[in-house]
PAKOL-62986 format. One record per atom (N, C-alpha, C): residue in three letters; atom name; x, y, z. Coordinates in Angstrom, 3 decimals, padded with zeros to 6 digits. Layout:
// PAKOL-62986
[node ALA; CA; [X; Y; Z]];
...
//
This chain:
// PAKOL-62986
[node MET; N; [000.854; -001.176; 000.000]];
[node MET; CA; [000.000; 000.000; 000.000]];
[node MET; C; [000.895; 001.233; 000.000]];
[node SER; N; [000.548; 002.192; -000.810]];
[node SER; CA; [001.386; 003.381; -000.895]];
[node SER; C; [001.187; 004.281; 000.320]];
[node THR; N; [002.131; 005.174; 000.518]];
[node THR; CA; [002.080; 006.091; 001.657]];
[node THR; C; [000.872; 006.997; 001.587]];
[node LYS; N; [000.530; 007.490; 000.398]];
[node LYS; CA; [-000.602; 008.402; 000.277]];
[node LYS; C; [-001.910; 007.715; 000.642]];
[node ILE; N; [-002.044; 006.447; 000.282]];
[node ILE; CA; [-003.255; 005.714; 000.656]];
[node ILE; C; [-003.302; 005.548; 002.168]];
[node ASP; N; [-002.175; 005.233; 002.786]];
[node ASP; CA; [-002.121; 005.111; 004.241]];
[node ASP; C; [-002.519; 006.423; 004.901]];
[node ASN; N; [-002.020; 007.538; 004.388]];
[node ASN; CA; [-002.341; 008.846; 004.964]];
[node ASN; C; [-003.829; 009.129; 004.898]];
[node THR; N; [-004.411; 008.885; 003.767]];
[node THR; CA; [-005.834; 009.171; 003.648]];
[node THR; C; [-006.661; 008.171; 004.435]];
[node LEU; N; [-006.184; 006.950; 004.569]];
[node LEU; CA; [-006.906; 005.939; 005.337]];
[node LEU; C; [-007.010; 006.343; 006.807]];
[node HIS; N; [-005.912; 006.822; 007.392]];
[node HIS; CA; [-005.935; 007.241; 008.794]];
[node HIS; C; [-006.861; 008.442; 009.000]];
[node LEU; N; [-006.839; 009.362; 008.060]];
[node LEU; CA; [-007.738; 010.514; 008.146]];
[node LEU; C; [-009.194; 010.080; 007.989]];
[node LYS; N; [-009.438; 009.182; 007.057]];
[node LYS; CA; [-010.797; 008.683; 006.838]];
[node LYS; C; [-011.315; 007.993; 008.101]];
[node ASN; N; [-010.481; 007.175; 008.723]];
[node ASN; CA; [-010.887; 006.489; 009.954]];
[node ASN; C; [-011.195; 007.490; 011.066]];
[node PHE; N; [-010.377; 008.518; 011.172]];
[node PHE; CA; [-010.602; 009.537; 012.192]];
[node PHE; C; [-011.923; 010.270; 011.954]];
[node ILE; N; [-012.172; 010.633; 010.716]];
[node ILE; CA; [-013.416; 011.321; 010.375]];
[node ILE; C; [-014.618; 010.430; 010.677]];
[node GLU; N; [-014.510; 009.145; 010.360]];
[node GLU; CA; [-015.602; 008.219; 010.663]];
[node GLU; C; [-015.823; 008.101; 012.169]];
[node ASP; N; [-014.741; 008.080; 012.944]];
[node ASP; CA; [-014.867; 008.038; 014.410]];
[node ASP; C; [-015.597; 009.281; 014.927]];
[node ILE; N; [-015.243; 010.429; 014.392]];
[node ILE; CA; [-015.891; 011.678; 014.804]];
[node ILE; C; [-017.372; 011.658; 014.422]];
[node ASN; N; [-017.669; 011.191; 013.223]];
[node ASN; CA; [-019.064; 011.130; 012.772]];
[node ASN; C; [-019.890; 010.191; 013.653]];
[node ARG; N; [-019.321; 009.031; 013.998]];
[node ARG; CA; [-020.038; 008.098; 014.878]];
[node ARG; C; [-020.297; 008.733; 016.237]];
[node ALA; N; [-019.287; 009.409; 016.779]];
[node ALA; CA; [-019.444; 010.061; 018.081]];
[node ALA; C; [-020.497; 011.171; 018.003]];
[node ASP; N; [-020.477; 011.911; 016.924]];
[node ASP; CA; [-021.448; 012.989; 016.752]];
[node ASP; C; [-022.865; 012.433; 016.628]];
[node ASN; N; [-023.015; 011.380; 015.852]];
[node ASN; CA; [-024.337; 010.771; 015.660]];
[node ASN; C; [-024.900; 010.186; 016.954]];
[node SER; N; [-024.020; 009.696; 017.816]];
[node SER; CA; [-024.487; 009.139; 019.093]];
[node SER; C; [-024.487; 010.196; 020.201]];
[node ARG; N; [-024.253; 011.443; 019.801]];
[node ARG; CA; [-024.299; 012.591; 020.703]];
[node ARG; C; [-023.301; 012.507; 021.862]];
[node GLN; N; [-022.135; 011.929; 021.575]];
[node GLN; CA; [-021.084; 011.889; 022.590]];
[node GLN; C; [-020.501; 013.281; 022.752]];
[node LYS; N; [-020.049; 013.580; 023.950]];
[node LYS; CA; [-019.492; 014.907; 024.222]];
[node LYS; C; [-017.987; 014.956; 024.027]];
[node GLU; N; [-017.348; 013.809; 023.979]];
[node GLU; CA; [-015.899; 013.799; 023.750]];
[node GLU; C; [-015.502; 012.543; 023.003]];
[node VAL; N; [-014.350; 012.641; 022.365]];
[node VAL; CA; [-013.781; 011.522; 021.629]];
[node VAL; C; [-012.387; 011.277; 022.186]];
[node VAL; N; [-012.103; 010.032; 022.464]];
[node VAL; CA; [-010.793; 009.674; 023.000]];
[node VAL; C; [-010.094; 008.795; 021.975]];
[node VAL; N; [-008.846; 009.150; 021.660]];
[node VAL; CA; [-008.044; 008.318; 020.758]];
[node VAL; C; [-006.801; 007.869; 021.501]];
[node ASN; N; [-006.373; 006.653; 021.208]];
[node ASN; CA; [-005.148; 006.169; 021.848]];
[node ASN; C; [-003.933; 006.800; 021.182]];
[node ILE; N; [-002.791; 006.647; 021.801]];
[node ILE; CA; [-001.578; 007.338; 021.325]];
[node ILE; C; [-001.156; 006.852; 019.943]];
[node GLU; N; [-001.355; 005.583; 019.622]];
[node GLU; CA; [-000.974; 005.084; 018.296]];
[node GLU; C; [-001.831; 005.720; 017.202]];
[node THR; N; [-003.112; 005.828; 017.472]];
[node THR; CA; [-004.003; 006.477; 016.503]];
[node THR; C; [-003.645; 007.948; 016.358]];
[node ALA; N; [-003.337; 008.602; 017.463]];
[node ALA; CA; [-002.953; 010.019; 017.431]];
[node ALA; C; [-001.661; 010.211; 016.634]];
[node LYS; N; [-000.703; 009.310; 016.800]];
[node LYS; CA; [000.561; 009.409; 016.054]];
[node LYS; C; [000.321; 009.224; 014.558]];
[node ARG; N; [-000.512; 008.240; 014.214]];
[node ARG; CA; [-000.808; 008.002; 012.795]];
[node ARG; C; [-001.514; 009.210; 012.184]];
[node LEU; N; [-002.426; 009.765; 012.929]];
[node LEU; CA; [-003.143; 010.950; 012.449]];
[node LEU; C; [-002.189; 012.123; 012.284]];
[node ARG; N; [-001.313; 012.340; 013.260]];
[node ARG; CA; [-000.316; 013.412; 013.172]];
[node ARG; C; [000.571; 013.225; 011.952]];
[node ASN; N; [001.053; 012.005; 011.746]];
[node ASN; CA; [001.939; 011.735; 010.604]];
[node ASN; C; [001.217; 011.944; 009.281]];
[node SER; N; [-000.042; 011.531; 009.226]];
[node SER; CA; [-000.825; 011.711; 008.006]];
[node SER; C; [-001.022; 013.186; 007.692]];
[node LEU; N; [-001.413; 013.947; 008.703]];
[node LEU; CA; [-001.630; 015.382; 008.503]];
[node LEU; C; [-000.331; 016.092; 008.118]];
[node THR; N; [000.759; 015.738; 008.773]];
[node THR; CA; [002.052; 016.348; 008.467]];
[node THR; C; [002.447; 016.077; 007.025]];
[node SER; N; [002.325; 014.828; 006.614]];
[node SER; CA; [002.696; 014.460; 005.252]];
[node SER; C; [001.841; 015.184; 004.222]];
[node LEU; N; [000.554; 015.214; 004.442]];
[node LEU; CA; [-000.335; 015.876; 003.491]];
[node LEU; C; [-000.124; 017.384; 003.452]];
[node LEU; N; [000.107; 017.990; 004.607]];
[node LEU; CA; [000.353; 019.429; 004.634]];
[node LEU; C; [001.678; 019.783; 003.967]];
[node LEU; N; [002.701; 018.966; 004.169]];
[node LEU; CA; [003.987; 019.210; 003.502]];
[node LEU; C; [003.843; 019.090; 001.986]];
[node THR; N; [003.055; 018.128; 001.550]];
[node THR; CA; [002.809; 017.974; 000.115]];
[node THR; C; [002.075; 019.191; -000.435]];
[node LEU; N; [001.097; 019.683; 000.309]];
[node LEU; CA; [000.357; 020.865; -000.113]];
[node LEU; C; [001.266; 022.089; -000.206]];
[node VAL; N; [002.108; 022.288; 000.784]];
[node VAL; CA; [003.034; 023.425; 000.767]];
[node VAL; C; [003.987; 023.303; -000.416]];
[node GLU; N; [004.463; 022.096; -000.675]];
[node GLU; CA; [005.371; 021.882; -001.802]];
[node GLU; C; [004.676; 022.213; -003.127]];
[node LEU; N; [003.447; 021.791; -003.270]];
[node LEU; CA; [002.705; 022.080; -004.502]];
[node LEU; C; [002.446; 023.572; -004.665]];
[node GLN; N; [002.140; 024.259; -003.574]];
[node GLN; CA; [001.857; 025.683; -003.649]];
[node GLN; C; [003.112; 026.517; -003.888]];
[node SER; N; [004.264; 026.000; -003.505]];
[node SER; CA; [005.487; 026.781; -003.660]];
[node SER; C; [006.101; 026.632; -005.054]];
[node LYS; N; [005.633; 025.661; -005.830]];
[node LYS; CA; [006.152; 025.483; -007.184]];
[node LYS; C; [005.575; 026.571; -008.080]];
[node PRO; N; [006.417; 027.153; -008.930]];
[node PRO; CA; [005.891; 028.157; -009.862]];
[node PRO; C; [004.970; 027.488; -010.879]];
[node VAL; N; [003.958; 028.218; -011.282]];
[node VAL; CA; [003.005; 027.699; -012.252]];
[node VAL; C; [003.655; 027.727; -013.624]];
[node GLN; N; [003.635; 026.584; -014.279]];
[node GLN; CA; [004.195; 026.501; -015.623]];
[node GLN; C; [003.041; 026.281; -016.592]];
[node ASN; N; [002.923; 027.190; -017.514]];
[node ASN; CA; [001.867; 027.091; -018.502]];
[node ASN; C; [002.458; 026.571; -019.799]];
[node ASN; N; [002.242; 025.307; -020.071]];
[node ASN; CA; [002.766; 024.691; -021.288]];
[node ASN; C; [001.703; 024.594; -022.373]];
[node ASP; N; [000.592; 025.261; -022.179]];
[node ASP; CA; [-000.499; 025.215; -023.139]];
[node ASP; C; [-000.383; 026.367; -024.133]];
[node VAL; N; [000.759; 026.489; -024.764]];
[node VAL; CA; [000.977; 027.568; -025.719]];
[node VAL; C; [000.585; 027.067; -027.097]];
[node SER; N; [-000.264; 027.808; -027.724]];
[node SER; CA; [-000.701; 027.459; -029.072]];
[node SER; C; [-000.118; 028.468; -030.050]];
[node ASP; N; [000.312; 027.969; -031.194]];
[node ASP; CA; [000.793; 028.859; -032.235]];
[node ASP; C; [-000.391; 029.299; -033.072]];
[node VAL; N; [-000.485; 030.591; -033.267]];
[node VAL; CA; [-001.557; 031.145; -034.087]];
[node VAL; C; [-000.894; 031.862; -035.255]];
[node ASN; N; [-001.242; 031.419; -036.446]];
[node ASN; CA; [-000.723; 032.045; -037.656]];
[node ASN; C; [-001.879; 032.669; -038.408]];
[node MET; N; [-001.648; 033.901; -038.829]];
[node MET; CA; [-002.686; 034.592; -039.575]];
[node MET; C; [-002.094; 035.062; -040.902]];
[node ASP; N; [-002.882; 034.896; -041.912]];
[node ASP; CA; [-002.444; 035.495; -043.168]];
[node ASP; C; [-003.286; 036.744; -043.421]];
[node GLY; N; [-002.789; 037.579; -044.240]];
[node GLY; CA; [-003.474; 038.848; -044.506]];
[node GLY; C; [-004.804; 038.666; -045.194]];
[node GLY; N; [-004.940; 037.573; -045.935]];
[node GLY; CA; [-006.172; 037.367; -046.673]];
[node GLY; C; [-006.315; 038.396; -047.777]];
[node ALA; N; [-007.323; 038.246; -048.553]];
[node ALA; CA; [-007.572; 039.193; -049.648]];
[node ALA; C; [-008.977; 039.742; -049.478]];
[node PHE; N; [-009.082; 041.065; -049.353]];
[node PHE; CA; [-010.392; 041.693; -049.265]];
[node PHE; C; [-010.836; 042.073; -050.660]];
[node LYS; N; [-012.089; 041.859; -050.967]];
[node LYS; CA; [-012.625; 042.215; -052.295]];
[node LYS; C; [-013.706; 043.231; -052.155]];
//
């Protein structure tokens, strides 16, 4: 399994835990230290990827050549 899938899996599990707690009207959610570490690592990795993507200059390679001829008006 790739790292990105692992990162999103831990986040997905956390979101599902929060949704279950919310649906059952719990007032708090408790996570064990291993789950907290996985969540921290997932968030860190994804945020670093986002910062890296935002810091790259935008390269526009969609340049089209347009040629025009004078044509003949009558």
